[in-house]
C-alpha positions as CSV (number, residue, x, y, z in Angstrom):
1,M,-59.7,-46.4,-9.1
2,F,-57.9,-43.2,-9.9
3,E,-54.6,-43.7,-11.7
4,I,-52.7,-40.5,-10.7
5,K,-48.9,-40.6,-10.8
6,L,-47.0,-38.8,-8.1
7,Q,-45.2,-36.7,-10.7
8,E,-48.6,-35.4,-12.0
9,T,-49.7,-33.9,-8.6
10,R,-49.5,-30.2,-7.9
11,V,-47.8,-30.9,-4.6
12,Y,-45.0,-32.8,-6.3
13,R,-44.5,-30.1,-8.9
14,E,-44.4,-27.4,-6.3
15,A,-41.9,-29.3,-4.1
16,K,-39.7,-30.0,-7.1
17,E,-39.7,-26.3,-8.1
18,E,-39.0,-25.3,-4.6
19,G,-36.0,-27.7,-4.4
20,R,-34.8,-26.4,-7.8
21,Q,-34.9,-22.8,-6.5
22,E,-33.1,-23.7,-3.3
23,G,-30.4,-25.5,-5.3
24,L,-29.9,-22.4,-7.6
25,K,-29.8,-20.1,-4.6
26,Q,-27.2,-22.3,-2.9
27,A,-25.1,-22.6,-6.1
28,L,-25.1,-18.8,-6.5
29,E,-24.0,-18.2,-2.9
30,E,-21.2,-20.7,-3.3
31,G,-20.1,-19.1,-6.5
32,R,-20.2,-15.7,-4.9
33,E,-18.1,-16.8,-2.0
34,Q,-15.6,-18.5,-4.4
35,G,-15.3,-15.3,-6.4
36,I,-14.7,-13.2,-3.3
37,Q,-11.9,-15.6,-2.2
38,Q,-10.3,-15.6,-5.6
39,G,-10.4,-11.8,-5.6
40,R,-8.6,-11.7,-2.2
41,E,-5.9,-14.1,-3.5
42,E,-5.4,-12.0,-6.6
43,A,-5.1,-8.8,-4.5
44,K,-2.5,-10.5,-2.3
45,L,-0.5,-11.4,-5.4
46,E,-0.6,-7.9,-6.7
47,L,0.6,-6.5,-3.4
48,I,3.8,-8.6,-3.3
49,P,5.8,-6.6,-5.8
50,R,4.6,-3.3,-4.3
51,F,5.7,-4.3,-0.8
52,L,9.0,-5.6,-2.0
53,A,9.6,-2.3,-3.9
54,Y,9.1,-0.4,-0.6
55,G,11.9,-2.5,0.9
56,I,9.8,-4.8,3.0
57,S,11.6,-8.2,3.4
58,I,10.2,-11.3,1.8
59,E,9.6,-12.8,5.3
60,E,7.6,-9.8,6.4
61,V,5.6,-9.7,3.2
62,A,4.8,-13.4,3.7
63,R,3.7,-12.7,7.3
64,L,1.6,-9.7,6.4
65,L,-0.2,-11.4,3.6
66,D,-0.5,-14.8,5.3
67,L,1.5,-16.5,2.6
68,T,4.5,-18.8,2.7
69,I,8.0,-17.4,2.0
70,E,8.1,-19.7,-1.1
71,Q,4.9,-18.2,-2.5
72,V,6.4,-14.7,-2.1
73,K,9.6,-15.7,-3.7
74,Q,7.8,-17.3,-6.6
75,I,5.7,-14.2,-7.3
76,R,8.8,-12.1,-7.1
77,L,10.6,-14.2,-9.7
78,T,7.5,-14.3,-11.9
79,T,7.2,-10.5,-11.7
80,E,10.9,-10.0,-12.4
81,Q,10.7,-12.3,-15.4
82,E,7.6,-10.5,-16.8
83,S,9.2,-7.1,-16.4
84,S,12.5,-8.2,-18.1
85,T,10.6,-9.6,-21.1
86,S,8.5,-6.5,-21.5
87,T,11.4,-4.2,-21.9
């Protein structure tokens, strides 16, 4: 009798828009959380040379920043290389 497709109904369009809005909201929240985590990691990496300059041991820096000793050593080497090439 009436040939109405599901996609043409108001309920379908509203549900689709609501789903789209929820998806965008979730994506923004995930992006925000990822950005915060990345910022925390960058802050840790910036603190390593400062801690070492104050005479804190590599092991203690790793423990304080919840990193591995290898990570701290790698950042130290990278920082030393960057400072030697800039002078």
